[in-house]
N, C-alpha and C positions, 0 to 999 in steps of 0.2 A: 227610621233609625238605621236599620239595616235590612238586606234582603239577601235570601240564598237561592242561587240558582247554578246551573251547570250548563255546558256548551255542548251541543250535539249538531252533526251534519244533517242538513234539512232531509236528507235521503233516509236517515234513521228514525225521523219523526212521524208516527202515524196516528191519526185520530180515530179512535174507536167510535165516538158519536159526538154529535154537538159543533162540529166545525162550521155548520151553516149558522149558528148561533154567535159566531165570534165577530166582534166589531173591532176596529183598528182606530188609533190615534198616533200619529207622528210629530215629533218635535226634533229640533237642532238647537235651539236656545236652552243654554245651560249644560249643554253636553261638552265635557272639558276637551274631547278629542275633535270636536266640531262635525263628527258624523251625525246623520239621521237616524234617530232610533224609533222604532214603531212597535208600540205595545199592542198586543193581541188579548182581548179581554172578552169575557162573557157578557152578552148584550142584556142578559137576563138578571143576573146577580152582580156582576160588576167585577168579579174575580179576575186579576191579572194572570193570564196563563202561561204567557211567554213574550220574549222580546226579540226582534231582529234589528240588526244595525248595519248601515251602509259600510262600516269598518270590517265587517265579518260576512262578506257574501256567502251564500250557500250554508249559513250556520244559523241556528236558533238557540237561545237562552231560556229554557222552560224554568219555572220556579219549583223549586223542590218540592214544595207544598201540593203541588199537582200530581205527584206519584204517590199512590197509595200502597205500595210495596215496602214493609217497613225492613225487609232484608236488605233491599237496595239501598236505603238510607244508611244502614250500619256498614255497609261494604262499598260499592262503587260511587255512592253519592256522598260519602263521608267527605268533609272539606279539606282540600289541601292548600288553598291559598286564601288569604283575607287580604282583600284590597282595602284602601283608605284606613289603614290601621291607625293613622295618626288622629283620625276623627271618631275613634271608638269612645263610648260613654266610659266613665272611670269604673262603674260597677260591673261591667261586663268584661271579662278577662279572655285572653286569647286562646284559641282551642289547642289542645296538647298535640303537638307535632305539625300544626299548621302554619306554613310559610307566612310571615308578615311582611306586606308591602305597604310603604307609607301612603302611595297614590294609586294610580291605576296600573295594574300589574302589565297591561298590554301596551303601556306607552313608556315603559322602564322604570316604573314605580313613581313616576312624577305626578 
């Protein structure tokens, strides 16, 4: 239904442990921009840790749930943009102060 992530430069991403346990799966089908998206997930438990896209070279999109610092969740990781707002289920309301974009923010909202 939805996922929460944030974008960081690859140079700012540091694995404390477990990088050797990551597996990848790439796809281009179904990606509205036509880019190739590669999922990096734990080969032991299956948790999606982050994604990389050919459309954002040198950048990574970690899942917010992979960050265990609750202070960051309330400050720097607080959502600023909701993409694909047109597809939000009716019982889930927009976040207060969060910019709403009908489609993909990075393609001009389409």
